[in-house]
C-alpha positions as CSV (number, residue, x, y, z in Angstrom):
1,X,0.0,0.0,0.0
2,X,1.4,3.4,-1.0
3,X,0.7,6.2,1.4
4,X,-0.1,9.6,0.0
5,X,0.9,12.8,1.8
6,X,-1.8,13.7,4.3
7,X,-2.7,17.0,2.7
8,X,-6.4,17.6,3.3
9,X,-6.7,19.2,-0.2
10,X,-5.9,15.7,-1.6
11,X,-8.9,14.3,0.2
12,X,-11.4,16.1,-2.0
13,X,-13.7,13.7,-3.9
14,X,-16.7,11.5,-3.8
15,X,-16.2,8.3,-1.7
16,X,-18.0,5.1,-1.1
17,X,-17.7,3.2,2.2
18,X,-15.9,-0.1,1.8
19,X,-18.0,-2.2,4.2
20,X,-15.6,-5.1,4.1
21,X,-12.9,-2.8,5.7
22,X,-15.1,-0.7,7.9
23,X,-16.7,-1.3,11.3
24,X,-19.8,0.2,12.8
25,X,-19.7,-1.2,16.3
26,X,-21.2,-0.5,19.7
27,X,-20.7,-1.1,23.4
28,X,-23.5,-1.3,26.0
29,X,-23.5,-2.0,29.7
30,X,-25.0,-5.3,30.7
31,X,-26.2,-6.4,34.1
32,X,-24.6,-3.3,35.6
33,X,-21.3,-5.1,35.7
34,X,-20.1,-6.0,32.2
35,X,-20.2,-4.8,28.7
36,X,-21.6,-6.3,25.5
37,X,-19.9,-5.5,22.2
38,X,-21.3,-5.9,18.8
39,X,-21.4,-4.5,15.3
40,X,-23.6,-4.0,12.3
41,X,-22.2,-6.1,9.5
42,X,-24.1,-4.5,6.6
43,X,-23.2,-0.8,6.1
44,X,-23.3,1.3,2.9
45,X,-22.8,5.0,2.4
46,X,-21.2,7.8,0.4
47,X,-19.4,11.0,1.2
48,X,-18.6,14.1,-0.7
49,X,-15.4,15.4,0.8
50,X,-13.9,18.9,0.3
51,X,-10.4,18.9,1.8
52,X,-10.0,22.6,1.1
53,X,-13.2,23.5,2.9
54,X,-14.5,20.7,5.1
55,X,-17.7,22.6,5.8
56,X,-18.8,21.8,2.3
57,X,-18.5,18.1,2.9
58,X,-21.5,15.7,3.3
59,X,-22.1,12.1,4.2
60,X,-25.0,9.6,4.1
61,X,-24.9,6.1,5.7
62,X,-27.5,3.3,5.7
63,X,-27.2,0.3,8.1
64,X,-29.2,-2.9,7.9
65,X,-30.6,-3.2,11.4
66,X,-31.0,-7.0,10.9
67,X,-27.2,-7.2,10.5
68,X,-26.6,-6.6,14.2
69,X,-24.1,-9.2,15.5
70,X,-23.1,-9.6,19.2
71,X,-21.8,-13.1,18.7
72,X,-24.7,-14.6,20.5
73,X,-27.7,-15.9,18.4
74,X,-30.3,-15.6,21.2
75,X,-29.3,-12.0,22.1
76,X,-29.1,-11.0,18.5
77,X,-32.7,-12.4,17.9
78,X,-33.9,-10.3,20.9
79,X,-32.2,-7.2,19.6
80,X,-33.8,-7.7,16.2
81,X,-37.3,-8.1,17.8
82,X,-39.8,-5.4,18.6
83,X,-38.4,-5.0,22.2
84,X,-35.4,-3.3,20.6
85,X,-34.8,-2.6,16.8
86,X,-38.0,-4.2,15.4
87,X,-36.2,-4.9,12.1
88,X,-39.3,-6.2,10.4
89,X,-40.9,-2.7,10.8
90,X,-37.7,-0.6,10.7
91,X,-35.2,-2.4,8.5
92,X,-32.6,0.4,8.3
93,X,-30.7,2.8,10.6
94,X,-29.7,6.0,8.8
95,X,-27.4,8.9,9.2
96,X,-27.5,12.0,7.0
97,X,-25.0,14.8,7.7
98,X,-26.1,18.4,8.1
99,X,-22.7,20.0,8.6
100,X,-19.0,19.5,9.1
101,X,-16.7,21.6,11.2
102,X,-12.9,21.2,11.5
103,X,-11.4,21.7,15.0
104,X,-7.6,21.1,14.6
105,X,-7.2,17.4,13.6
106,X,-10.8,16.5,14.5
107,X,-13.7,16.8,12.1
108,X,-17.1,17.2,13.8
109,X,-19.7,15.6,11.6
110,X,-23.2,16.8,12.6
111,X,-26.3,15.1,11.2
112,X,-29.5,13.3,11.8
113,X,-29.4,9.7,13.1
114,X,-32.6,7.8,12.6
115,X,-33.3,4.6,14.6
116,X,-36.8,3.0,14.7
117,X,-38.2,6.0,12.8
118,X,-37.0,8.4,15.6
119,X,-34.6,11.0,14.3
120,X,-32.2,12.9,16.6
121,X,-29.4,15.3,15.8
122,X,-25.9,14.0,16.8
123,X,-22.3,15.2,16.4
124,X,-19.6,12.6,15.8
125,X,-16.0,13.7,16.3
126,X,-13.9,12.0,13.6
127,X,-10.1,11.8,13.2
128,X,-8.7,11.5,9.7
129,X,-6.4,8.4,9.8
130,X,-4.8,9.0,6.4
131,X,-5.1,8.6,2.6
132,X,-3.5,5.7,0.8
133,X,-3.5,3.9,-2.6
134,X,-4.1,0.2,-2.1
135,X,-2.5,-2.6,-4.3
136,X,-5.6,-2.4,-6.6
137,X,-5.2,1.3,-7.4
138,X,-8.0,2.5,-5.1
139,X,-7.5,5.7,-3.2
140,X,-8.7,5.1,0.4
141,X,-9.4,7.5,3.2
142,X,-9.6,6.3,6.8
143,X,-11.6,7.9,9.6
144,X,-12.3,6.9,13.2
145,X,-15.0,8.3,15.5
146,X,-17.0,7.5,18.7
147,X,-20.3,8.8,19.9
148,X,-22.3,8.1,23.0
149,X,-26.1,8.0,22.7
150,X,-29.0,7.3,24.9
151,X,-30.9,4.3,23.5
152,X,-34.1,5.6,25.2
153,X,-33.9,8.7,22.9
154,X,-34.5,6.4,20.0
155,X,-37.4,4.5,21.6
156,X,-35.2,1.5,22.7
157,X,-36.7,1.4,26.2
158,X,-37.0,-2.4,27.0
159,X,-35.3,-3.4,30.2
160,X,-35.5,-5.8,33.2
161,X,-34.9,-5.1,36.8
162,X,-32.1,-6.9,38.6
163,X,-32.7,-8.6,42.0
164,X,-29.6,-6.8,43.3
165,X,-30.8,-3.4,42.0
166,X,-30.3,-1.6,38.8
167,X,-31.3,-2.8,35.3
168,X,-30.2,-5.4,32.9
169,X,-29.3,-3.1,29.9
170,X,-27.7,0.3,30.4
171,X,-29.1,3.3,28.7
172,X,-25.9,4.7,27.2
173,X,-24.5,3.1,24.1
174,X,-21.1,3.9,22.7
175,X,-20.9,3.8,18.9
176,X,-17.5,3.0,17.5
177,X,-16.9,4.0,13.8
178,X,-13.9,2.8,11.8
179,X,-14.5,3.9,8.2
180,X,-12.5,3.0,5.1
181,X,-13.8,4.8,2.1
182,X,-12.8,4.4,-1.5
183,X,-12.6,7.5,-3.8
184,X,-14.9,6.9,-6.8
185,X,-13.2,7.0,-10.2
């Protein structure tokens, strides 16, 4: 892989998310004592990046809600059911950007996140990991970001009380985004 100088101007272009080399993951508190990690395995999206003026950039992402994977078949089935994501009724989770702001080496991507037909504004701080040409001639851009959301804000309110106090599933969910995007020809 050949690395290209990390000049932001060279970032300008239209990109498609490479789902095979990207990860949209999450972490949630379970039983007040541990964490459950998972990911959505089917993600697609595009971005119009303007390296000279990041505020003119935009992104749109669609996630298959049914692609949720926590490495536990029973739990995944429950997460797909109407107690949580209700994937039969709401098959996709979407993000559509409404603005980009650069703060040093961090890009704050603001947009509308929609889960179960509930849309909330969010701001995701991203770091630009670099630009490279892969062995197949594709120019790739890498970004990483994290965001903490309240699942209750999106109508994901199911829970169970624990005998020792507290609840089975924590409200806060940390979204972990590792994006590899390929510049379109």
